[in-house]
Backbone bond lengths (Angstrom), bond angles and torsions (degrees), N, CA, C in turn:
res aa  C-N    CA-C-N  psi(-1)  N-CA   C-N-CA  omega(-1)  CA-C   N-CA-C  phi
1 X - - - 1.452 - - 1.520 108.98 -
2 X 1.299 115.91 145.14 1.457 122.49 177.66 1.516 107.16 -117.72
3 X 1.339 118.33 124.44 1.457 120.61 -175.24 1.520 112.88 -111.00
4 X 1.327 117.61 49.08 1.458 121.88 -178.94 1.512 112.39 -72.45
5 X 1.322 117.07 137.09 1.448 122.41 174.12 1.511 115.68 78.84
6 X 1.319 118.67 13.52 1.463 120.65 179.35 1.526 110.88 -92.15
7 X 1.315 115.75 154.79 1.455 120.40 170.60 1.527 108.83 -66.93
8 X 1.308 116.43 159.60 1.459 121.09 -175.86 1.516 114.17 -55.16
9 X 1.328 116.78 -44.58 1.469 119.05 -178.46 1.526 111.50 -67.63
10 X 1.334 117.56 -35.98 1.467 120.55 177.56 1.524 110.38 -68.20
11 X 1.336 116.49 -41.23 1.462 120.46 178.13 1.524 110.74 -63.34
12 X 1.314 116.85 -35.76 1.466 120.50 177.04 1.524 110.78 -64.67
13 X 1.322 117.04 -41.95 1.468 120.32 176.15 1.524 110.63 -58.72
14 X 1.331 116.44 -45.27 1.460 120.48 -179.05 1.527 110.25 -64.99
15 X 1.323 117.64 -41.21 1.466 120.76 179.28 1.530 110.73 -62.31
16 X 1.314 117.32 -42.29 1.474 120.79 177.91 1.523 110.67 -65.53
17 X 1.330 116.43 -39.06 1.458 120.31 177.89 1.518 110.66 -62.70
18 X 1.337 116.56 -43.01 1.465 120.33 177.94 1.523 110.88 -61.75
19 X 1.318 116.73 -43.05 1.469 121.94 -178.43 1.528 111.28 -60.62
20 X 1.329 116.34 -33.07 1.469 120.91 -175.95 1.526 112.90 -107.25
21 X 1.340 116.32 14.77 1.474 122.62 177.46 1.528 112.68 54.98
22 X 1.320 115.98 43.82 1.463 122.12 176.40 1.522 107.56 -101.01
23 X 1.316 117.79 123.48 1.454 121.42 -174.61 1.514 115.24 -109.57
24 X 1.342 117.44 0.36 1.458 121.15 -177.82 1.525 109.44 -129.73
25 X 1.336 115.89 137.40 1.464 121.09 175.34 1.523 108.25 -124.92
26 X 1.326 116.10 143.04 1.459 122.35 176.67 1.525 106.94 -106.06
27 X 1.329 116.55 113.60 1.457 120.92 -174.51 1.520 111.15 -164.63
28 X 1.333 115.70 159.37 1.458 121.53 169.94 1.532 110.62 -94.98
29 X 1.318 117.68 -7.57 1.471 123.17 -175.47 1.529 110.62 -71.71
30 X 1.325 116.84 110.27 1.461 121.69 -177.59 1.526 112.97 -72.26
31 X 1.326 117.74 -13.88 1.466 120.41 179.75 1.524 111.81 -61.11
32 X 1.317 117.45 -27.50 1.462 120.31 -179.01 1.530 112.15 -68.29
33 X 1.329 117.26 -14.28 1.465 119.70 176.94 1.530 111.28 -67.08
34 X 1.316 117.52 -14.39 1.469 122.44 176.70 1.528 112.52 -75.37
35 X 1.316 116.51 -12.70 1.459 121.58 -176.35 1.524 109.00 -91.30
36 X 1.324 115.63 114.37 1.465 118.95 179.50 1.523 110.33 -71.47
37 X 1.314 115.93 140.78 1.455 121.04 177.37 1.519 114.57 83.46
38 X 1.323 117.60 4.57 1.461 121.42 -179.16 1.523 109.11 -103.86
39 X 1.322 116.61 129.04 1.460 121.26 176.46 1.529 107.43 -91.02
40 X 1.342 116.02 131.16 1.451 121.20 -177.49 1.519 109.18 -115.26
41 X 1.327 115.02 130.52 1.475 121.88 176.15 1.521 107.16 -120.40
42 X 1.328 117.30 143.59 1.455 121.85 174.74 1.535 108.12 -89.00
43 X 1.329 117.31 145.83 1.469 119.65 178.84 1.528 112.89 -54.03
44 X 1.330 117.00 -33.24 1.473 120.19 179.25 1.518 112.66 -64.52
45 X 1.339 116.81 -23.37 1.461 121.91 -178.77 1.524 112.77 -78.92
46 X 1.315 116.07 -14.30 1.464 120.96 -176.94 1.518 108.28 -90.04
47 X 1.309 116.53 121.49 1.458 121.48 -174.86 1.452 111.81 -84.24
């Protein structure tokens, strides 16, 4: 994953996800779309 252009706290989330091999995040934050290889789900999509 590449976390270019993210705020520090978002980049920290991505770094922790990489460390633990987590490839999906549930969020409304569109900034995560800048991260290649990251699957983004909206909370509304989770049943």
